[in-house]
C-alpha positions as CSV (number, residue, x, y, z in Angstrom):
1,M,-129.3,-149.5,43.4
2,L,-128.1,-147.8,40.7
3,L,-129.7,-144.3,41.8
4,F,-128.1,-144.6,44.8
5,T,-124.6,-145.4,43.4
6,V,-125.0,-142.4,41.0
7,V,-126.0,-140.0,43.9
8,Y,-123.3,-141.1,46.1
9,G,-120.7,-141.5,43.6
10,I,-121.3,-137.5,42.8
11,L,-121.4,-136.6,46.3
12,S,-118.3,-138.2,46.9
13,V,-116.6,-136.3,44.3
14,I,-118.1,-133.2,45.6
15,T,-117.0,-133.6,49.4
16,W,-113.6,-135.2,48.3
17,S,-112.8,-132.3,46.1
18,A,-113.4,-129.8,48.9
19,F,-111.5,-131.8,51.5
20,A,-108.6,-131.4,48.8
21,Y,-109.5,-127.5,48.4
22,K,-109.1,-127.2,52.3
23,V,-106.3,-129.4,53.0
24,K,-103.8,-127.4,50.9
25,D,-104.3,-124.6,53.5
26,L,-103.9,-127.2,56.5
27,I,-100.6,-128.3,55.0
28,G,-99.8,-124.5,54.9
29,D,-101.2,-124.1,58.8
30,W,-101.1,-127.5,60.6
31,R,-101.6,-126.1,64.1
32,N,-104.6,-124.0,63.1
33,R,-107.1,-126.0,65.2
34,E,-110.5,-125.1,63.5
35,L,-108.9,-125.7,60.0
36,R,-107.9,-129.2,61.7
37,L,-111.7,-129.6,62.7
38,L,-112.9,-128.5,59.3
39,C,-110.9,-130.8,57.3
40,L,-111.1,-134.0,59.6
41,A,-115.5,-133.1,59.3
42,I,-115.1,-132.8,55.7
43,A,-113.0,-135.9,55.3
44,T,-115.3,-137.9,57.6
45,F,-118.5,-136.8,55.7
46,A,-117.1,-138.0,52.4
47,T,-116.1,-141.0,53.6
48,P,-119.5,-142.9,54.3
49,F,-120.7,-141.9,50.6
50,V,-118.0,-144.0,49.4
51,L,-118.4,-146.7,51.6
52,A,-122.2,-146.5,51.5
53,S,-122.5,-147.0,47.8
54,P,-124.2,-150.6,46.9
55,E,-121.0,-152.1,45.2
56,V,-118.5,-150.6,47.9
57,Y,-120.5,-151.8,50.5
58,I,-120.8,-155.5,49.5
59,G,-117.4,-155.5,48.5
60,I,-116.2,-154.3,51.8
61,D,-118.4,-157.0,53.6
62,Q,-116.7,-159.9,51.3
63,L,-113.3,-158.7,51.9
64,L,-113.2,-158.5,55.7
65,G,-116.0,-161.5,55.7
66,V,-118.6,-159.8,58.3
67,P,-121.7,-159.6,56.9
68,N,-123.1,-155.6,56.9
69,L,-120.0,-154.5,58.8
70,A,-119.7,-151.4,56.1
71,T,-122.9,-150.0,57.9
72,L,-120.8,-150.0,61.4
73,L,-117.7,-148.0,59.5
74,V,-120.3,-145.6,58.0
75,Y,-121.9,-144.7,61.0
76,T,-118.9,-144.2,63.1
77,S,-117.4,-141.9,60.3
78,V,-120.8,-139.8,60.5
79,A,-120.2,-139.8,64.3
80,V,-117.1,-138.8,64.0
81,C,-117.8,-136.2,61.5
82,L,-121.0,-134.5,63.5
83,T,-118.7,-134.0,66.7
84,S,-116.1,-132.5,64.7
85,F,-118.7,-129.9,63.0
86,V,-120.2,-129.1,66.3
87,A,-116.7,-128.7,68.1
88,L,-115.8,-126.2,65.1
89,L,-118.9,-124.2,65.6
90,V,-118.1,-124.3,69.4
91,S,-114.6,-123.0,68.6
92,W,-116.2,-120.1,66.7
93,S,-118.0,-119.0,69.7
94,S,-117.2,-116.1,71.6
95,A,-116.7,-117.8,75.0
96,G,-113.6,-118.2,76.8
97,Q,-110.8,-120.8,76.4
98,D,-111.7,-122.8,79.6
99,K,-115.3,-123.0,78.4
100,V,-114.6,-124.0,74.7
101,R,-112.6,-126.7,76.1
102,L,-115.1,-128.0,78.4
103,W,-117.3,-128.3,75.7
104,H,-114.8,-129.9,73.1
105,R,-114.4,-132.7,76.1
106,L,-118.0,-133.1,76.4
107,L,-118.6,-133.5,72.9
108,V,-115.7,-135.9,72.3
109,G,-116.8,-137.9,75.5
110,Y,-120.7,-138.1,74.3
111,S,-119.4,-139.0,70.9
112,V,-116.7,-141.6,72.0
113,T,-119.3,-143.1,74.1
114,T,-121.9,-143.3,71.2
115,V,-119.0,-145.2,68.9
116,V,-118.1,-147.7,71.7
117,V,-122.0,-148.4,72.5
118,M,-122.5,-149.1,68.7
119,T,-119.9,-151.4,68.2
120,V,-120.2,-153.3,71.2
121,C,-124.2,-153.7,70.1
122,F,-123.4,-154.4,66.6
123,F,-120.9,-157.5,67.3
124,L,-123.4,-158.8,69.8
125,G,-126.3,-158.7,67.6
126,N,-127.0,-160.8,64.7
127,V,-126.9,-159.4,61.5
128,S,-125.8,-162.1,59.2
129,G,-127.5,-163.2,56.4
130,D,-128.0,-160.9,53.5
131,E,-126.2,-157.7,52.5
132,H,-128.3,-154.7,53.3
133,P,-126.7,-151.3,52.1
134,L,-129.8,-149.6,51.2
135,D,-132.2,-151.1,54.0
136,F,-130.1,-152.0,57.1
137,D,-131.9,-149.8,59.6
138,V,-135.6,-151.3,58.7
139,H,-134.4,-154.9,58.2
140,F,-132.6,-155.2,61.4
141,E,-134.2,-152.4,63.9
142,Q,-136.1,-155.2,66.0
143,V,-132.9,-157.7,66.1
144,R,-131.8,-157.5,70.0
145,Y,-129.0,-155.4,70.5
146,I,-129.1,-153.8,66.8
147,S,-131.9,-151.6,68.0
148,V,-129.7,-150.3,70.8
149,F,-127.0,-149.5,68.0
150,L,-129.5,-147.9,65.7
151,L,-130.8,-145.5,68.3
152,S,-127.6,-144.8,69.7
153,Y,-126.5,-143.4,66.3
154,Q,-129.8,-141.9,65.3
155,L,-129.9,-140.1,68.8
156,L,-126.6,-138.7,68.3
157,F,-127.2,-137.7,64.6
158,T,-130.4,-135.9,65.8
159,V,-128.9,-133.7,68.8
160,S,-125.8,-132.9,66.5
161,M,-128.1,-131.6,63.6
162,A,-130.1,-129.6,66.3
163,G,-126.9,-128.0,67.5
164,L,-125.9,-127.1,64.1
165,V,-129.0,-125.4,62.9
166,Q,-129.0,-123.4,66.2
167,L,-125.0,-122.4,66.1
168,C,-124.9,-121.7,62.4
169,W,-128.1,-120.0,62.4
170,R,-127.0,-117.6,65.6
171,Y,-123.5,-116.8,63.8
172,A,-124.8,-116.1,60.5
173,R,-126.6,-113.0,62.3
174,A,-123.2,-111.8,63.9
175,V,-120.4,-112.5,61.4
176,E,-119.5,-109.5,59.2
177,G,-117.8,-111.4,56.2
178,P,-120.8,-112.1,53.6
179,W,-119.3,-115.5,52.1
180,L,-119.0,-116.3,55.7
181,R,-122.7,-115.6,56.5
182,R,-124.1,-117.2,53.4
183,G,-121.8,-120.4,54.1
184,L,-123.3,-120.6,57.7
185,R,-126.7,-120.2,56.1
186,T,-126.3,-122.9,53.8
187,V,-124.9,-125.2,56.5
188,T,-128.2,-124.4,58.3
189,V,-130.2,-125.5,55.5
190,G,-128.0,-128.5,55.2
191,A,-128.7,-129.4,59.0
192,V,-132.4,-129.2,58.6
193,F,-132.2,-131.3,55.7
194,G,-130.0,-133.9,58.2
195,L,-133.1,-133.7,60.7
196,G,-135.2,-134.8,58.0
197,Y,-132.7,-137.9,57.7
198,A,-132.6,-138.8,61.5
199,V,-136.2,-138.0,62.5
200,P,-138.2,-140.2,60.3
201,K,-135.8,-143.1,61.3
202,V,-136.2,-142.5,65.1
203,V,-140.0,-142.1,64.6
204,N,-140.1,-145.3,62.5
205,M,-138.1,-147.4,65.2
206,V,-140.1,-146.2,68.3
207,W,-143.4,-147.0,66.2
208,D,-142.1,-150.5,65.6
209,L,-141.8,-151.3,69.0
210,V,-145.5,-150.5,69.6
211,G,-146.8,-152.0,66.0
212,A,-146.2,-152.1,62.4
213,S,-144.9,-149.0,61.1
214,P,-145.9,-147.4,57.9
215,L,-142.7,-145.2,57.6
216,H,-140.5,-147.9,56.1
217,Y,-140.2,-146.6,52.7
218,V,-140.0,-143.2,54.2
219,S,-137.0,-144.9,56.5
220,S,-135.1,-146.8,53.8
221,V,-135.6,-144.4,50.6
222,V,-136.6,-140.7,51.3
223,S,-134.1,-140.7,54.4
224,P,-130.9,-141.4,52.8
225,L,-131.8,-138.8,49.8
226,S,-132.5,-136.1,52.6
227,A,-128.8,-137.2,54.0
228,S,-127.4,-136.8,50.7
229,V,-128.7,-133.1,50.0
230,A,-127.4,-132.7,53.9
231,A,-124.1,-133.7,52.8
232,A,-123.8,-131.6,49.6
233,L,-125.1,-128.5,51.3
234,F,-122.4,-129.1,54.3
235,A,-119.5,-129.4,51.5
236,V,-120.7,-126.3,49.9
237,G,-121.4,-124.2,53.2
238,F,-118.0,-124.9,55.2
239,T,-115.9,-124.2,52.0
240,M,-117.9,-121.1,50.7
241,P,-116.0,-118.7,52.6
242,A,-112.8,-119.5,50.3
243,W,-114.0,-120.1,47.2
244,G,-116.7,-117.3,47.4
245,A,-113.9,-114.5,47.3
246,G,-113.0,-116.0,44.1
247,V,-116.8,-115.5,43.1
248,S,-117.1,-112.0,44.1
249,R,-113.6,-111.0,42.3
250,A,-115.0,-112.7,38.8
251,H,-118.3,-110.8,39.3
252,D,-116.5,-107.6,40.2
253,F,-114.3,-107.8,36.8
254,A,-117.1,-108.7,34.7
255,V,-119.1,-105.9,36.2
256,D,-115.8,-103.6,35.4
257,F,-115.2,-105.0,32.2
258,R,-118.5,-104.2,30.7
259,S,-118.4,-100.8,32.1
260,Y,-115.0,-100.4,30.3
261,R,-116.4,-101.2,27.1
262,R,-119.6,-99.4,27.5
263,L,-117.2,-96.4,28.4
264,H,-115.0,-96.7,25.7
265,P,-116.8,-94.6,22.7
266,L,-117.0,-91.6,25.0
267,W,-113.4,-91.9,26.3
268,S,-111.8,-92.6,23.0
269,A,-113.7,-89.0,21.7
270,V,-112.2,-87.1,24.4
271,A,-108.5,-88.8,24.4
272,E,-108.2,-88.0,20.7
273,Q,-108.9,-84.7,21.1
274,F,-107.0,-84.1,24.2
275,P,-104.1,-87.1,24.5
276,D,-102.3,-85.4,27.1
277,V,-104.9,-86.5,29.6
278,V,-104.0,-89.9,28.6
279,L,-102.0,-91.9,31.1
280,F,-100.4,-94.5,28.7
281,P,-101.5,-94.6,25.5
282,P,-100.8,-97.7,23.4
283,T,-99.8,-98.6,19.8
284,P,-103.0,-99.3,17.7
285,R,-103.3,-102.7,16.9
286,S,-103.0,-103.0,12.8
287,T,-103.2,-106.9,12.8
288,R,-106.2,-108.4,11.7
289,W,-107.1,-112.1,11.0
290,T,-109.2,-114.4,9.7
291,V,-110.5,-117.8,10.5
292,R,-108.5,-119.5,7.9
293,G,-104.9,-118.3,8.9
294,L,-105.5,-118.3,12.7
295,G,-103.5,-120.6,13.4
296,R,-100.7,-119.5,11.6
297,L,-101.2,-116.1,12.8
298,A,-101.3,-117.1,16.4
299,G,-98.1,-119.1,15.9
300,R,-96.7,-116.4,14.5
301,Q,-97.6,-114.2,17.2
302,V,-96.5,-116.1,19.9
303,I,-92.6,-116.3,18.5
304,E,-92.8,-112.7,17.9
305,I,-94.1,-111.7,21.5
306,R,-91.3,-113.9,23.0
307,D,-89.0,-112.5,21.0
308,G,-90.4,-108.9,21.5
309,R,-90.1,-109.4,25.2
310,L,-86.8,-110.6,25.5
311,A,-85.8,-107.5,23.6
312,L,-87.4,-105.3,25.7
313,R,-86.3,-106.2,29.0
314,P,-84.1,-103.5,29.1
315,Y,-86.8,-100.9,28.9
316,D,-89.3,-102.8,31.1
317,D,-91.6,-100.0,32.8
318,P,-93.7,-101.0,35.6
319,E,-96.1,-98.5,35.6
320,V,-97.3,-99.1,31.9
321,S,-97.5,-103.1,32.4
322,H,-100.9,-103.5,32.9
323,T,-103.0,-106.5,31.7
324,A,-106.5,-107.7,32.4
325,Q,-106.0,-108.1,36.1
326,D,-105.6,-104.3,36.2
327,M,-109.1,-103.8,35.0
328,E,-110.0,-101.6,38.2
329,L,-107.2,-99.4,37.6
330,L,-108.2,-98.7,33.4
331,L,-111.6,-98.1,34.7
332,S,-110.8,-95.6,37.0
333,R,-108.4,-94.2,34.5
334,Q,-111.1,-93.7,32.1
335,I,-113.1,-92.1,34.6
336,V,-110.2,-89.6,35.4
337,E,-109.4,-88.9,31.6
338,I,-113.2,-88.7,30.6
339,R,-113.6,-85.8,33.2
340,D,-110.2,-84.1,32.6
341,G,-111.2,-83.9,29.1
342,Q,-114.9,-82.5,29.9
343,L,-113.2,-79.7,31.8
344,A,-110.6,-79.1,28.8
345,L,-113.7,-78.6,26.7
346,R,-115.0,-76.2,28.8
347,P,-114.4,-73.3,26.4
348,Y,-116.1,-74.7,23.7
349,W,-119.7,-75.6,25.6
350,D,-122.4,-74.3,23.7
351,P,-125.8,-73.7,25.9
352,A,-127.4,-74.0,22.1
353,V,-126.6,-77.2,22.2
354,A,-127.7,-78.1,25.4
355,R,-131.3,-76.1,24.8
356,S,-131.7,-78.0,21.6
357,A,-130.9,-81.4,23.5
358,R,-133.4,-80.6,25.9
359,D,-135.9,-79.9,23.9
360,L,-135.7,-82.9,22.0
361,A,-135.2,-84.9,25.2
362,Q,-138.8,-83.4,26.5
363,A,-140.4,-84.2,23.0
364,Q,-139.2,-88.1,23.5
365,G,-140.6,-88.1,27.1
366,L,-137.2,-88.2,28.8
367,T,-136.9,-86.9,32.1
368,G,-134.6,-86.8,35.3
369,D,-131.1,-88.4,34.8
370,D,-132.3,-89.7,31.5
371,A,-132.6,-86.7,30.0
372,E,-129.8,-85.2,31.6
373,A,-127.3,-87.7,30.6
374,V,-128.5,-87.6,26.9
375,I,-128.0,-83.6,27.4
376,E,-124.6,-84.2,28.7
377,A,-123.7,-86.5,25.7
378,A,-124.6,-83.9,23.2
379,Q,-122.5,-80.6,25.0
380,I,-119.3,-83.2,24.8
381,A,-120.0,-84.0,21.1
382,G,-120.8,-80.2,20.4
383,A,-117.6,-79.1,22.0
384,L,-115.4,-81.9,20.5
385,R,-116.9,-80.3,17.2
386,A,-116.7,-76.8,18.2
387,R,-112.7,-77.6,18.9
388,A,-112.2,-79.3,16.1
389,T,-113.5,-76.3,13.9
390,G,-111.7,-73.8,16.3
391,Q,-115.1,-72.1,17.9
392,A,-113.9,-71.1,21.1
393,L,-116.6,-69.7,23.4
394,P,-114.6,-68.6,26.2
395,Q,-117.9,-66.7,28.2
396,Y,-119.3,-70.1,29.0
397,Q,-116.2,-72.1,30.3
398,D,-117.6,-71.9,34.0
399,A,-120.5,-74.1,33.4
400,A,-120.9,-76.5,35.9
401,L,-121.0,-80.2,35.1
402,H,-123.9,-82.5,36.3
403,D,-122.7,-84.9,38.8
404,P,-125.4,-86.9,40.1
405,A,-122.9,-89.4,41.9
406,D,-121.5,-86.9,44.7
407,G,-117.9,-88.4,45.1
408,D,-119.2,-91.9,45.2
409,L,-116.9,-93.6,42.4
410,R,-119.3,-96.6,41.7
411,E,-121.9,-93.9,41.0
412,E,-119.5,-91.8,38.9
413,I,-119.1,-94.9,36.6
414,A,-122.6,-95.9,36.3
415,W,-123.4,-92.1,35.4
416,L,-121.0,-91.8,32.6
417,I,-121.7,-95.2,31.1
418,R,-125.3,-93.5,30.5
419,V,-123.6,-90.8,29.0
420,A,-121.3,-93.1,27.0
421,D,-124.4,-94.7,25.9
422,A,-126.4,-92.0,24.8
423,Y,-123.1,-90.4,23.2
424,R,-123.0,-93.6,20.9
425,S,-126.1,-94.6,20.2
426,S,-129.2,-92.1,21.4
427,P,-130.3,-90.2,18.1
428,I,-130.8,-87.1,20.1
429,V,-127.1,-86.3,20.2
430,P,-127.0,-85.9,16.3
431,A,-130.2,-84.2,15.9
432,A,-129.4,-81.7,18.4
433,L,-126.0,-80.7,16.8
434,D,-127.9,-80.5,13.9
435,R,-130.2,-77.9,15.1
436,S,-127.4,-75.8,16.4
437,P,-125.9,-72.9,14.4
438,S,-122.3,-73.8,13.4
439,P,-120.4,-71.2,11.1
440,S,-118.1,-73.9,10.2
441,R,-120.4,-77.0,9.1
442,S,-117.8,-78.0,6.2
443,A,-115.0,-78.5,8.7
444,Q,-117.1,-80.2,11.5
445,G,-115.2,-83.1,13.0
446,P,-117.1,-86.6,13.4
447,S,-120.4,-86.5,14.7
448,P,-121.3,-89.2,17.0
449,G,-124.4,-91.3,17.4
450,P,-126.1,-93.2,15.0
451,S,-126.5,-90.6,11.9
452,P,-125.3,-92.0,8.7
453,G,-122.8,-90.3,6.7
454,P,-119.6,-91.2,5.0
455,S,-117.4,-89.9,7.7
456,P,-116.2,-92.3,10.6
457,S,-117.5,-91.7,13.9
458,P,-115.5,-91.7,17.4
459,A,-117.7,-94.2,18.5
460,D,-116.4,-96.5,16.0
461,P,-113.0,-97.8,17.6
462,T,-112.1,-99.7,14.4
463,S,-112.4,-96.4,12.0
464,P,-109.1,-95.5,10.1
465,G,-108.0,-91.9,10.3
466,P,-104.4,-89.9,10.3
467,S,-104.1,-90.1,13.8
468,P,-105.4,-93.3,16.0
469,S,-107.1,-93.3,19.0
470,P,-105.1,-93.7,22.0
471,A,-106.9,-97.1,22.8
472,D,-108.5,-98.8,20.1
473,P,-110.5,-101.9,21.1
474,D,-112.3,-104.2,18.4
475,P,-116.1,-104.4,18.8
476,A,-115.7,-108.0,17.6
477,D,-112.8,-108.4,20.4
478,P,-113.9,-111.6,21.7
479,G,-112.9,-110.7,25.8
480,P,-110.5,-109.3,28.1
481,A,-107.5,-111.3,26.6
482,D,-106.8,-108.6,24.2
483,L,-106.6,-105.9,26.9
484,P,-102.6,-106.2,27.1
485,H,-102.6,-105.0,23.6
486,R,-104.8,-102.0,24.1
487,V,-102.9,-100.7,27.5
488,Q,-99.4,-101.4,26.8
489,T,-96.8,-99.8,25.1
C-alpha cells in the first residue's frame, strides 16, 4: 500500500498543480467553454488520486459508514473527467456548431447513463466486508450487479481512451503551434497508457466469466500503475501549451545570453576604437567584491541603488533602461555595432594579414567557414592595430566582407560568434599579425588571441587602461543578473 500511497500522492500534487495553473485563466475568462471543460477535466482527474490513496479510501468509508464507497466516487469522477476531455477535443474540431452540440449531447448522455447504471448496480450489489482499495475489481468482479458496475465503467473508459488517441493524433498533425502539437502528442501517449489500464481489466473480467483468469495480478497492480502514468501525461499534455511558451522564452534567453558573452571580446575591441557606433555606453564597474565582504557590499549596494534611483528620476530615459529582459536587443545591438566597426575599419584592411592567416589556416587543416572565420578575425585584429598606429591603406577600403548569412539574423549571429571565438582564442590570429610587416611595431595596439605579453588584450574585459571599454562584463560574472550594470548609464 505504501507504493500506491506515494505514487498517488505525487500524482495528486502534479494534477492539482495543473488545475491551479489553469484555473487562474478561467477566473479571467469564465465564458470560455473550452477552458471550463479543461479545468473540469483536470479537476476530476486529480480527485481520484486523492480518493484512491489507501489511507484516504479507508477513511472515507469509515466516515460515511458504507464499505468501499470510495470506489464509486473514484469511478464517477473518472467518468466525468473522460467525458470532459473528449468533449473538449470535439470542441476543437472544425465541424459546425450544430454538429459539435450534437456530439456534446451524445457524450454527456452516454456518460450520465453510465454513471446512473454504475450507481444503481453498486448499491444493489453486496460489497460489504473488508476494504479493498487496491483490488476491488478482482475481489468483487463476480458478485452479482458489481460485475455490471465494473463492465459499464471499463467500457466507458476504453471508448474514451480510444477516442482520445484518434482525436489527439489527428489534431496534432493539423495544429500550427509547436507546444500545442507536443501537448496533443503527449496526451495521445497518455491515452495509450489509459488503454493499458482498461483493456487488461476488461480481458480479466471476461476471462473470469468462463474460467479462472491468470491476469489478476495485472488487473490489480499493473493496470493502476498504467493509469497513474496516463494521469501524469494528461496533466502535462493538456497544460503544455500554457507553460511551454515560458520554456521557449527561457531557452531563447539562454541562447542569446551565451551568444552575447561570446561576442563580447570582438565587440569590445571594435567599440573601443569606434565609440561613436555604440548605442548606449555604460559607466564601467570599478567595484569588486570578496566572499568575506559580500554581505556588507550587498547591503550598501541596495541602499545606494535605491537612493540613486530616487535622485535620477528627473533624468530617466526609457531608451537606455535595459535589463536582462532586453537580451534580444543587446545581442542585435552587438551585431550592428560590430558590422559598423568593420565598415569603419576598411581603410586599415591589410591583404597581407589575410594572406598570412589563410596560409596558417591551411597549414592547420582549416577549410570552409572555419578558415574564413579565422581570416576575418585576423583582418579585424590587423585593422585595429593599423588604426592604432595610423597606418591607413585607402586603396583597400572597398574590400568585401565575408557574409555567409545572406541577411538571416540568426545566421549572422552564428557567423560572428565564430569570428569572435577565433579573435579571442585562435593562435593563428596573433601569428598572422607577427608574420605581416608593420613599420611601427613599437606603437602597436593590444594584440588579440592567446599570445603572451605584458600588454592587456582587448579580449580581456577586465583589463585596466586609460579609456575603459564601453561595456565591461567580468568573465567571472555569475550570470545575466549583472546585465543592468553593463548597459545602463
